[in-house]
N, C-alpha and C positions, 0 to 999 in steps of 0.2 A: 809170632803166633799166627797160624793159618786160620782164616775165617771159614766158617761153614756156610757155603753158598745157599744150601737148601733152607737152613734156619733163618738166614738173613732175608731170603726171598719171602718166606712165610711171614716174617715179621713185617716187611714192607707191605705185603698184601693186606695184612690185618690192620695196620696203621692207616693205609689208604682207604680201605673199606669203611673203617670206623669213622674216619674224618668225614667222608662223604655222607655216611648215615647221620651224623650229628648235624652237619650243615643243612642238609635237605630236610631233616626233621624240624629244625628250627624255622626254616622258611615255610614248610607245610603247616606247621603248628600256628604260626602267625597268620597264615592264609585262612586257617579254620576259625580263628577267633576274631579276625577283622573282616567282617562281611562287606564292609564298605569299599575295600580295595582288594585287588587280585595281587598276590605276592608271588605266586608260583606259576612258572611257565616251563614247559618241557625242555627247552634248551638248557636250563640250569642244571638238569641232570647230566647232560653231556659235558657241560663245563666242569662239573665236579669230577668227572672221570679224568679230565686233563689236569686240573689243579691238584688232584690227590694222587693219581696213579703215575702221571708223567710230568710232574711239577717242574722239571728242569727244561722241558720243551719250550721253545720260543712261543708256540701257540698257547701255552698256559701262563705266559707272563702277565702280570697285573695289567699292564698297558693294553695288551691284546684282549684280555677278557673284558675289561671295562669298555674300551672304545670299540672293540669289535661288536659287542652287543648294542651299544648306543647308536653307532653309525648304521648298522644293519636295520635296527628297528626304525630309525629315522628314514631310511630308504623306503621301507615298506609303507610307512605312513604317508610319505610324500607321493609315492606312486598311487596310493589309494585316493589321496586328495585330488590328483589330476585325472585319474582314469577309472576310479571306483573299483569294484570287485569284478575282475574278469581275467582271462588267461594272459592277456597282454600285460596288465598291471603286475601280476604275480611274476611273470618272466622278467619284466623290467626292474621290479623291486629287488629280485635276487641278483640280477646282473649289476645293478647299481651298488648293492651291498658289497659284492665281490670287488668291484672296481674301487670303491671307496676304501675298503680294508687294504687292498693292495697298494693304493696310492699313499696311504698313511702308515703303512707297515704295521697294521694291527690285525692281521688275519687271525681269526678265531672261528674254526669251523662250526661249532654249535650255534653261533650267532646267525648262520645262514638260514636258520628256521624262522628268525624274527620277522623278516619281511612277509613271509607267507602267513604267519600268525596275525600280523598287523592288517594285512589286506583282507584275509578271510573273516577276521573279526571286526572289520570296519573301525579300526582304532584311530584315535586322534594323537596329537603329540603328547598328551598326558600319559599315554602308554609308554612313551620313550622314557619318561621320568619314573613312573610307577606302573609296572613292576621292574622294567628293564634296568634303568640306571641304578636304582636303589638296590635291587636284587643282585646285580653284577658287583656293585661296590661291597655289599655284604659278603659275597662269595670271595672276593679278593682279600678283604680284611681277615675273614675267617681263615682262609688258606695260608696267608702270610703268618698269622699267629700260630696256627696249628702246626704247620711245617717247621716253624722256628722252634717250637716246644720239643718236637721230635728230632731236631737237628738234621733236617732233610733239606 
């Protein structure tokens, strides 16, 4: 039986979009009710594009999503610790994040924003745990379950 490319494509678009909607809704909702912690950071939106729309990409693998975010955020916090908030620390933070992700084979492009957020926001290593590690782990678990349910 011949598959209908158009209907399969529309189905995948709807499944991907709905999955991203549910996951970011849950994170944003948690962010809105828990004023003591920040749960939502912009790179999570870009991560959801990868884990929902191109989930077979190596850049969307659970290892890359989690460690890409954690290593990149750590790079930014470390550079802020040594150099504070200036153009050098931002450039070094991003360069260190890229180098670390390449060396560990955990490249995840959305995580490239984390060092900039960490430095501009004067973040400490708590930022690496919450929201970065916890949020990335939530996205990974959600995507694994969601994509498994839809046999993707």
